DRENPA-3360 file (N, C-alpha, C; in nm, 2 decimals, always signed):
BEGIN
1 = MAFLNIGY = -1.89/-5.35/+11.28/-1.85/-5.24/+11.36/-1.76/-5.30/+11.47 ~ -1.66/-5.23/+11.52/-1.58/-5.27/+11.62/-1.56/-5.15/+11.72 ~ -1.57/-5.18/+11.85/-1.53/-5.09/+11.95/-1.40/-5.13/+12.01 ~ -1.30/-5.04/+12.00/-1.16/-5.08/+12.03/-1.13/-5.06/+12.18 ~ -1.20/-4.98/+12.25/-1.18/-4.96/+12.40/-1.03/-4.94/+12.44 ~ -0.97/-4.84/+12.39/-0.83/-4.82/+12.42/-0.80/-4.74/+12.55 ~ -0.90/-4.73/+12.63/-0.88/-4.67/+12.76/-0.89/-4.51/+12.76 ~ -0.82/-4.45/+12.85/-0.83/-4.30/+12.86/-0.72/-4.24/+12.77;
9 = FFRKHKQG = -0.74/-4.25/+12.64/-0.63/-4.21/+12.55/-0.63/-4.06/+12.53 ~ -0.74/-3.99/+12.50/-0.74/-3.85/+12.48/-0.78/-3.76/+12.60 ~ -0.81/-3.82/+12.71/-0.84/-3.74/+12.82/-0.77/-3.80/+12.95 ~ -0.76/-3.72/+13.04/-0.69/-3.76/+13.17/-0.78/-3.85/+13.25 ~ -0.72/-3.94/+13.31/-0.79/-4.03/+13.41/-0.83/-3.94/+13.53 ~ -0.92/-3.99/+13.61/-0.98/-3.92/+13.72/-0.87/-3.88/+13.82 ~ -0.76/-3.95/+13.83/-0.65/-3.92/+13.92/-0.56/-3.81/+13.86 ~ -0.58/-3.77/+13.74/-0.51/-3.66/+13.68/-0.40/-3.69/+13.59;
17 = NLSVSGRQ = -0.36/-3.82/+13.57/-0.25/-3.86/+13.48/-0.31/-3.94/+13.37 ~ -0.25/-3.94/+13.25/-0.29/-4.01/+13.14/-0.27/-4.16/+13.17 ~ -0.38/-4.24/+13.14/-0.38/-4.38/+13.19/-0.43/-4.47/+13.08 ~ -0.38/-4.59/+13.08/-0.44/-4.69/+13.00/-0.52/-4.79/+13.08 ~ -0.55/-4.76/+13.20/-0.62/-4.85/+13.29/-0.76/-4.88/+13.25 ~ -0.82/-4.79/+13.16/-0.95/-4.82/+13.11/-0.96/-4.91/+12.99 ~ -0.84/-4.96/+12.95/-0.84/-5.04/+12.83/-0.91/-5.17/+12.85 ~ -0.98/-5.22/+12.75/-1.06/-5.34/+12.75/-1.04/-5.42/+12.62;
25 = DAEFYTFS = -1.08/-5.54/+12.61/-1.08/-5.62/+12.49/-1.17/-5.55/+12.38 ~ -1.13/-5.57/+12.26/-1.22/-5.51/+12.15/-1.35/-5.59/+12.15 ~ -1.46/-5.52/+12.11/-1.59/-5.58/+12.09/-1.63/-5.57/+11.95 ~ -1.67/-5.68/+11.89/-1.71/-5.68/+11.75/-1.86/-5.70/+11.74 ~ -1.93/-5.63/+11.65/-2.07/-5.64/+11.63/-2.09/-5.67/+11.48 ~ -2.17/-5.77/+11.46/-2.21/-5.81/+11.32/-2.36/-5.78/+11.30 ~ -2.39/-5.67/+11.24/-2.53/-5.64/+11.23/-2.59/-5.69/+11.10 ~ -2.72/-5.73/+11.11/-2.79/-5.78/+10.99/-2.82/-5.66/+10.90;
33 = TDFIRRNH = -2.85/-5.68/+10.77/-2.89/-5.57/+10.68/-3.02/-5.51/+10.72 ~ -3.11/-5.58/+10.78/-3.24/-5.53/+10.83/-3.21/-5.43/+10.94 ~ -3.12/-5.46/+11.03/-3.09/-5.37/+11.14/-3.03/-5.24/+11.09 ~ -2.94/-5.26/+11.00/-2.87/-5.14/+10.94/-2.97/-5.05/+10.87 ~ -3.06/-5.11/+10.79/-3.16/-5.03/+10.72/-3.25/-4.95/+10.82 ~ -3.29/-5.02/+10.93/-3.38/-4.95/+11.03/-3.31/-4.84/+11.10 ~ -3.18/-4.85/+11.12/-3.11/-4.75/+11.21/-3.01/-4.67/+11.14 ~ -3.01/-4.67/+11.00/-2.91/-4.59/+10.92/-2.96/-4.44/+10.92;
41 = IKETSGWE = -2.86/-4.35/+10.94/-2.89/-4.21/+10.94/-2.79/-4.14/+10.85 ~ -2.84/-4.07/+10.75/-2.74/-3.99/+10.67/-2.74/-3.85/+10.73 ~ -2.62/-3.81/+10.78/-2.60/-3.68/+10.84/-2.58/-3.58/+10.74 ~ -2.61/-3.46/+10.77/-2.60/-3.34/+10.68/-2.45/-3.31/+10.65 ~ -2.36/-3.36/+10.74/-2.22/-3.34/+10.72/-2.16/-3.43/+10.61 ~ -2.24/-3.52/+10.56/-2.19/-3.62/+10.46/-2.16/-3.75/+10.51 ~ -2.14/-3.76/+10.65/-2.11/-3.89/+10.71/-2.24/-3.97/+10.72 ~ -2.23/-4.10/+10.69/-2.34/-4.19/+10.71/-2.32/-4.27/+10.84;
49 = KVRTRNLD = -2.42/-4.28/+10.92/-2.40/-4.35/+11.05/-2.51/-4.45/+11.08 ~ -2.48/-4.54/+11.17/-2.58/-4.63/+11.22/-2.60/-4.60/+11.37 ~ -2.71/-4.56/+11.41/-2.74/-4.53/+11.55/-2.75/-4.66/+11.63 ~ -2.67/-4.67/+11.74/-2.68/-4.79/+11.82/-2.71/-4.75/+11.97 ~ -2.71/-4.62/+12.00/-2.73/-4.58/+12.14/-2.87/-4.61/+12.18 ~ -2.88/-4.67/+12.30/-3.01/-4.71/+12.37/-3.08/-4.82/+12.29 ~ -3.01/-4.90/+12.21/-3.06/-5.01/+12.14/-3.00/-5.14/+12.20 ~ -3.07/-5.25/+12.21/-3.02/-5.38/+12.26/-2.95/-5.44/+12.14;
57 = IEKFKNEK = -2.81/-5.43/+12.14/-2.73/-5.49/+12.03/-2.65/-5.61/+12.08 ~ -2.69/-5.66/+12.20/-2.61/-5.77/+12.26/-2.61/-5.90/+12.17 ~ -2.73/-5.92/+12.09/-2.74/-6.04/+12.01/-2.64/-6.04/+11.89 ~ -2.59/-5.92/+11.86/-2.49/-5.90/+11.75/-2.35/-5.90/+11.79 ~ -2.32/-5.92/+11.92/-2.19/-5.90/+11.98/-2.10/-6.03/+11.97 ~ -1.98/-6.01/+11.93/-1.87/-6.11/+11.92/-1.92/-6.24/+11.86 ~ -1.91/-6.35/+11.93/-1.94/-6.48/+11.88/-2.09/-6.49/+11.83 ~ -2.18/-6.43/+11.91/-2.32/-6.43/+11.87/-2.34/-6.38/+11.73;
65 = GFELIAKD = -2.28/-6.27/+11.70/-2.29/-6.20/+11.57/-2.23/-6.29/+11.46 ~ -2.12/-6.35/+11.49/-2.05/-6.44/+11.39/-2.14/-6.56/+11.36 ~ -2.21/-6.61/+11.47/-2.30/-6.72/+11.45/-2.42/-6.68/+11.37 ~ -2.47/-6.56/+11.38/-2.58/-6.51/+11.29/-2.54/-6.52/+11.14 ~ -2.42/-6.48/+11.11/-2.37/-6.48/+10.97/-2.36/-6.63/+10.93 ~ -2.31/-6.72/+11.01/-2.29/-6.86/+10.97/-2.43/-6.92/+10.95 ~ -2.53/-6.89/+11.03/-2.66/-6.94/+11.02/-2.73/-6.89/+10.89 ~ -2.71/-6.76/+10.86/-2.77/-6.70/+10.73/-2.71/-6.76/+10.61;
73 = LGIDYPTK = -2.58/-6.80/+10.62/-2.51/-6.86/+10.50/-2.52/-7.01/+10.50 ~ -2.59/-7.07/+10.60/-2.61/-7.21/+10.60/-2.49/-7.29/+10.63 ~ -2.40/-7.23/+10.71/-2.28/-7.30/+10.75/-2.29/-7.36/+10.89 ~ -2.27/-7.49/+10.90/-2.29/-7.56/+11.03/-2.16/-7.53/+11.11 ~ -2.18/-7.54/+11.25/-2.07/-7.52/+11.34/-1.97/-7.63/+11.31 ~ -1.84/-7.59/+11.31/-1.74/-7.69/+11.28/-1.73/-7.80/+11.38 ~ -1.72/-7.92/+11.34/-1.71/-8.04/+11.43/-1.58/-8.12/+11.39 ~ -1.53/-8.19/+11.48/-1.41/-8.27/+11.45/-1.45/-8.40/+11.38;
% end
């Protein structure tokens, strides 16, 4: 999952003009299959979703999440 954080794209900024001032770096989350199974919701609309609101997902964020994949695959951290 990735949060792209493109700022105030579809709504006006508080000052009343369209702004990209809310733009931030993208955040990447690498969830384990156990996490997905516990939080998977099949909506009646046909969309399948994973609920993350009010959950502590910090351990899956960016490098931490990538490290979890490497650990599960038995890949050591690269060294020179």
